[in-house]
C-alpha positions in Angstrom: -23.2 22.8 24.2 -23.9 19.2 25.3 -25.4 18.4 21.9 -22.2 19.7 20.2 -20.0 17.7 22.5 -22.1 14.6 21.9 -22.0 15.0 18.1 -18.2 15.6 18.1 -17.7 12.4 20.3 -20.0 10.4 17.9 -18.0 11.6 14.9 -14.7 10.7 16.5 -16.1 7.2 17.2 -17.3 6.7 13.7 -13.9 7.8 12.2 -12.0 5.6 14.6 -14.2 2.6 13.7 -13.8 3.2 10.0 -10.0 3.4 10.4 -10.0 0.1 12.1 -12.1 -1.5 9.3 -9.7 -0.1 6.7 -6.7 -1.6 8.5 -8.2 -5.1 8.3 -6.6 -5.3 4.8 -3.1 -5.2 6.1 -1.1 -8.4 6.4 0.2 -11.2 4.2 -2.1 -12.7 1.6 -1.8 -15.6 -0.9 -3.4 -15.3 -4.4 -5.4 -18.2 -5.6 -2.7 -19.6 -7.9 -0.4 -20.0 -4.9 2.7 -18.8 -6.8 3.3 -15.8 -4.5 2.6 -14.1 -1.2 1.8 -10.4 -1.1 2.2 -8.2 2.0 -0.3 -5.3 2.1 0.5 -2.2 4.1 -1.1 1.2 4.7 1.0 4.1 3.7 -0.3 7.7 4.1 -3.9 6.6 4.1 -3.6 4.3 1.0 -3.0 0.6 0.7 -0.1 -1.0 -1.3 0.9 -4.6 -1.7 4.3 -6.1 -2.6 5.5 -9.6 -3.4 7.3 -11.0 -0.4 7.6 -14.7 -1.5 7.7 -16.6 -4.7 7.1 -20.3 -5.1 9.9 -20.3 -7.8 12.1 -17.4 -6.8 14.8 -18.0 -9.4 14.7 -18.1 -13.2 15.2 -21.7 -14.2 17.3 -20.7 -17.2 19.8 -18.4 -15.4 19.5 -19.3 -11.8 19.2 -15.6 -11.0 16.2 -14.1 -9.1 13.1 -13.8 -11.2 12.6 -10.3 -12.7 9.8 -8.4 -14.3 10.7 -9.6 -17.8 7.2 -9.0 -19.2 7.1 -5.3 -18.2 6.2 -3.1 -21.2 8.8 -0.6 -19.9 12.1 -2.1 -20.9 13.9 -0.2 -18.2 11.9 -2.2 -15.6 12.6 -5.7 -16.9 15.6 -6.3 -14.7 13.7 -5.4 -11.5 13.4 -8.4 -9.2 9.8 -9.6 -8.6 10.4 -10.2 -4.9 9.8 -6.9 -3.4 7.8 -5.6 -6.4 4.8 -3.5 -5.6 1.8 -5.0 -7.5 -1.1 -3.3 -5.6 -1.1 0.5 -5.6 -3.2 3.4 -4.3 -6.2 1.6 -2.8 -8.6 3.7 -0.7 -11.0 2.3 1.8 -14.6 3.3 0.8 -16.4 1.4 3.6 -18.2 -1.9 4.0 -15.1 -3.9 3.5 -14.3 -2.5 0.0 -11.1 -0.8 -1.2 -11.2 1.0 -4.6 -9.4 3.4 -6.9 -6.3 1.3 -7.0 -4.5 -0.9 -9.6 -3.1 -4.4 -9.7 -0.1 -5.4 -11.9 0.1 -8.9 -13.4 3.8 -9.7 -13.9 3.0 -12.8 -15.9 1.3 -10.6 -18.6 3.0 -7.3 -18.0 -0.4 -5.6 -17.6 -1.8 -3.2 -15.1 -5.6 -3.3 -14.4 -8.0 -1.2 -12.4 -8.9 -3.1 -9.3 -11.4 -3.4 -6.5 -10.7 -5.4 -3.3 -13.6 -6.8 -1.3 -13.2 -8.5 2.1 -15.5 -11.5 2.2 -14.5 -12.4 5.7 -11.4 -11.6 7.9 -9.3 -14.2 6.1 -10.6 -14.0 2.5 -10.4 -11.3 -0.2 -12.0 -11.0 -3.6 -9.6 -9.2 -6.0 -11.3 -8.0 -9.2 -9.1 -6.6 -11.9 -10.7 -5.0 -14.9 -10.2 -2.6 -17.8 -12.9 0.1 -18.1 -16.0 -1.6 -16.6 -15.9 -3.9 -13.5 -18.3 -6.2 -15.2 -15.7 -7.2 -17.8 -13.0 -8.3 -15.5 -11.5 -11.3 -13.7 -11.7 -12.1 -10.0 -9.4 -14.1 -7.8 -9.8 -15.2 -4.2 -6.8 -14.5 -1.8 -6.5 -16.0 1.6 -4.8 -14.4 4.6 -1.6 -16.0 5.8 -0.6 -13.5 8.5 -2.1 -10.4 10.1 0.0 -7.3 10.5 1.0 -6.9 14.2 -0.2 -3.8 15.9 
């Protein structure tokens, strides 16, 4: 009975530690190009990121808020970029890695498979790819603000 209690306690500790590691992704991040800031949140065990700031929030031609004008779905082209969810469905797989998600590039109107790797508590490597991870592109994001607990 003591062994069973010990094993159950150990398993609870491991699961709690992994949940804390997964939560390290939440907060506000700036992509390498510096044109936007993305807030990453955990929703129902998966991680999502939306644009919360744009360096140039308005379209220079119209003065209106920038929209997703390059989206291949014509019905989405009037959706404002601020608030747009560009990271979707990431799952924590351990060792500072989140997989099985996608990243949307509003400049190209393309969605890519993506892997997020935490290099340190304030630096992410974001790797977008089609098909094979080897044939992709990486970007370094830096943390601007941690999510408050």
